[in-house]
C-alpha positions in Angstrom: -21.6 -12.7 -6.6 -23.8 -10.5 -4.3 -22.6 -7.4 -2.4 -24.5 -6.0 0.5 -23.9 -3.6 3.4 -22.8 -5.7 6.3 -21.9 -3.1 8.8 -21.7 0.7 8.9 -19.0 2.1 11.2 -19.4 5.7 12.4 -16.4 8.0 12.8 -16.5 10.4 15.8 -17.4 14.0 15.2 -17.7 13.5 11.4 -13.9 13.6 11.0 -12.7 13.2 7.4 -10.7 10.0 6.6 -7.7 10.1 4.3 -6.2 6.6 4.7 -7.5 3.1 5.1 -5.8 -0.4 5.2 -7.3 -3.8 5.8 -5.4 -6.7 7.2 -7.6 -9.6 6.0 -5.5 -12.3 7.7 -6.5 -11.1 11.2 -9.5 -9.0 10.3 -8.1 -5.6 11.4 -8.9 -2.3 9.7 -6.8 0.8 10.3 -8.2 4.2 9.3 -6.6 7.6 9.6 -8.0 11.1 9.4 -7.9 14.7 10.4 -6.5 16.0 13.7 -4.4 12.9 14.3 -7.3 10.5 14.3 -6.2 6.9 14.0 -8.5 3.9 14.8 -8.0 0.2 14.7 -11.1 -1.9 14.3 -11.3 -5.7 14.3 -14.1 -7.5 12.6 -15.6 -10.5 14.4 -16.2 -12.9 11.5 -19.3 -15.0 11.3 -18.2 -18.7 10.8 -20.1 -21.8 9.9 -19.1 -25.3 10.7 -16.6 -26.5 8.2 -16.4 -23.1 6.5 -12.7 -22.6 5.8 -13.2 -19.3 4.1 -13.9 -17.6 7.4 -10.2 -18.0 8.2 -9.2 -15.7 5.4 -11.6 -12.9 6.3 -14.1 -13.4 3.4 -17.0 -14.5 5.5 -19.6 -11.9 6.5 -18.6 -9.9 9.6 -21.1 -9.4 12.3 -19.7 -7.3 15.1 -16.6 -5.3 16.1 -14.4 -7.1 18.6 -12.0 -4.1 18.7 -12.5 -0.4 18.4 -9.3 1.2 19.6 -8.2 4.8 19.1 -4.4 5.2 18.9 -2.9 8.4 20.2 0.4 9.8 18.8 -0.3 11.7 15.7 -1.5 15.3 15.6 -1.7 16.1 12.0 -3.7 14.5 9.2 -2.9 10.7 9.0 -2.2 10.2 5.4 -0.6 6.7 5.2 -1.3 3.4 7.0 0.1 0.0 6.1 0.0 -3.4 7.8 2.7 -6.0 8.3 0.4 -9.0 8.7 3.2 -11.6 9.3 4.7 -9.7 12.3 1.4 -8.1 13.4 2.7 -4.5 13.1 1.0 -1.3 11.9 2.9 1.6 10.4 1.4 5.0 10.1 2.4 8.5 9.0 0.9 12.0 9.2 1.2 15.1 7.1 4.1 16.4 9.2 6.2 13.3 8.3 5.9 11.6 11.7 6.1 7.8 11.4 4.9 5.5 14.1 5.2 1.7 14.3 2.6 0.1 16.4 2.7 -3.4 17.9 0.0 -5.7 19.4 0.5 -6.6 23.0 -2.1 -8.5 25.1 -4.8 -7.7 22.7 -4.1 -3.9 22.5 -2.1 -1.8 20.1 0.9 0.1 21.6 3.5 2.5 20.1 6.7 0.7 19.4 8.9 3.1 17.4 8.8 6.7 16.2 10.7 8.5 13.4 10.5 12.0 12.0 12.7 13.6 9.3 11.0 17.0 9.9 11.6 17.8 6.2 9.0 16.2 4.0 5.7 14.3 4.0 5.6 10.5 3.5 4.0 9.6 0.2 4.0 5.8 0.5 5.2 2.9 2.7 5.4 -0.8 1.7 6.5 -3.9 3.6 8.1 -6.8 1.7 6.1 -9.9 1.1 7.9 -11.7 3.9 7.4 -8.7 6.3 11.1 -8.4 7.0 11.7 -4.9 5.5 9.9 -1.7 4.9 10.5 1.0 2.3 9.4 4.5 3.0 9.4 7.2 0.3 9.0 11.0 0.8 7.7 13.6 -1.6 11.2 15.2 -1.8 12.8 12.0 -3.1 14.2 10.7 0.2 14.0 6.9 0.6 14.5 4.9 3.8 14.6 1.1 4.0 14.4 -0.4 7.5 14.1 -3.9 9.1 11.2 -5.2 11.0 13.2 -4.9 14.3 13.6 -1.2 13.8 17.1 -0.9 12.3 17.8 1.4 9.4 19.3 -0.6 6.6 20.0 2.3 4.2 18.8 5.6 3.1 19.1 7.6 -0.1 18.2 10.9 -1.7 16.8 10.4 -5.1 16.6 13.4 -7.4 12.9 12.9 -8.2 9.5 13.6 -6.6 8.1 10.3 -5.4 4.5 9.2 -5.0 4.5 5.4 -4.8 6.8 2.5 -3.9 6.5 -1.3 -4.5 8.6 -4.3 -3.7 9.1 -7.3 -6.0 7.6 -10.5 -4.6 11.1 -12.0 -4.0 12.2 -8.8 -2.2 15.1 -8.3 -4.6 13.9 -5.2 -6.3 12.1 -1.9 -5.5 10.0 0.1 -7.9 9.8 3.9 -7.4 7.0 5.9 -9.0 7.5 9.6 -9.7 5.2 12.5 -10.0 6.2 12.7 -13.6 4.6 9.2 -14.2 7.9 7.4 -14.5 8.7 4.0 -12.8 12.3 3.3 -11.9 13.6 -0.1 -10.8 16.3 -0.3 -8.1 17.9 -3.4 -6.4 17.2 -4.0 -2.7 20.4 -2.1 -1.8 19.4 1.1 -3.6 21.3 0.8 -6.8 19.6 2.0 -9.9 18.8 -0.6 -12.6 16.5 0.8 -15.2 13.5 2.9 -16.1 10.4 0.8 -17.1 8.7 1.2 -20.4 5.1 2.4 -20.0 3.1 2.0 -23.2 -0.1 2.1 -21.1 0.4 5.9 -20.8 -0.6 6.4 -24.4 -4.4 6.4 -24.8 -4.2 6.9 -28.5 -6.9 9.6 -28.4 -4.9 12.7 -28.4 -4.2 13.0 -24.7 -0.4 13.4 -24.4 1.6 11.0 -22.4 2.8 13.9 -20.2 -0.8 14.6 -19.1 -1.3 11.0 -17.8 -0.6 10.2 -14.2 0.2 6.9 -12.5 -2.5 6.3 -9.9 -1.5 2.9 -8.5 1.1 0.1 -8.6 0.7 -3.4 -7.2 2.9 -6.4 -7.7 1.2 -9.7 -6.9 3.2 -11.6 -4.3 2.1 -15.1 -5.3 0.6 -15.8 -1.9 -2.4 -17.5 -3.4 -0.4 -19.3 -6.1 -0.4 -18.8 -9.9 -2.8 -20.0 -12.5 0.1 -19.9 -15.0 3.7 -19.3 -14.2 4.0 -17.0 -17.2 1.0 -14.8 -16.2 1.6 -11.1 -15.6 2.0 -10.1 -12.0 2.9 -6.4 -12.0 0.0 -4.0 -12.4 0.4 -0.2 -13.1 -2.7 1.9 -13.3 -3.0 5.2 -15.2 -5.4 8.1 -14.8 -6.5 7.6 -18.5 -8.3 4.4 -17.4 -5.6 2.0 -18.6 -3.9 -0.7 -16.6 -0.6 -2.2 -17.8 0.2 -5.7 -16.5 3.6 -7.1 -17.1 5.7 -10.2 -16.4 8.1 -8.4 -14.1 10.3 -5.5 -15.3 11.7 -7.0 -18.5 8.4 -7.8 -20.3 8.7 -6.7 -24.0 5.0 -7.2 -24.6 2.9 -6.0 -21.6 -0.8 -6.5 -21.6 -2.8 -3.2 -21.7 -6.3 -3.2 -20.3 -8.7 -0.3 -21.1 -11.0 -0.2 -18.1 -13.1 2.7 -19.5 -12.9 4.1 -16.0 -11.9 7.8 -16.0 -10.4 8.9 -13.9 -9.0 5.6 -12.6 -7.9 6.0 -8.9 -6.2 2.7 -7.8 -5.4 -0.9 -8.7 -4.9 -3.9 -6.5 -4.6 -7.7 -7.1 -7.2 -9.9 -5.4 
């Protein structure tokens, strides 16, 4: 495998970026930064005759076919996430303002706005089928909504949240706390259990309490499974370890020591 610089994209006025999300299905990239900066870029993919890989966004991009600045945020844009199936973009800034954008006649337009005016959004995730979104706030508030904009339920959890993740079948939601705990709830917001996290213990004197969770990603099965018993839930820790499990009930999770410290994120390919 060879990696090379294909295209360098300049950000106006040297504005710092804090969030980035790529929609590989359609080639869109969303990036958010200081002063409400939010841009949507679309990569024009280089295709060759009979090259099916170009359809999935893995061919080398050549030019930008879209470079649109979206107006609506005023503070630092800290969270961006795509709903590829319904072609929607959801963004949030440091004031807690959430905007859902939709594509219309080749341009992105504001569709819905929500603002609790209480806390900052820490994470937002759509279900694998794109029908629901879960939004978590730093103060423990959780909102689950549908793709058409209806609020399905909301809850105040007595914990400080940093990440959220859906199960591939959309039946369960995992909430990650600032104290490096992972709690499993059902899709209606009922608590089920706290997950066991042996990956927090590095065995070298660093206490479990000092280890942070830096990422969580549950493979949705979109590209199939090599083995039906293979682990699909990955949880990454600041100590460089990644714990991969077969769902939430795995008594023997696989622990990978990446030797990367501090580890910053994890994501399935």
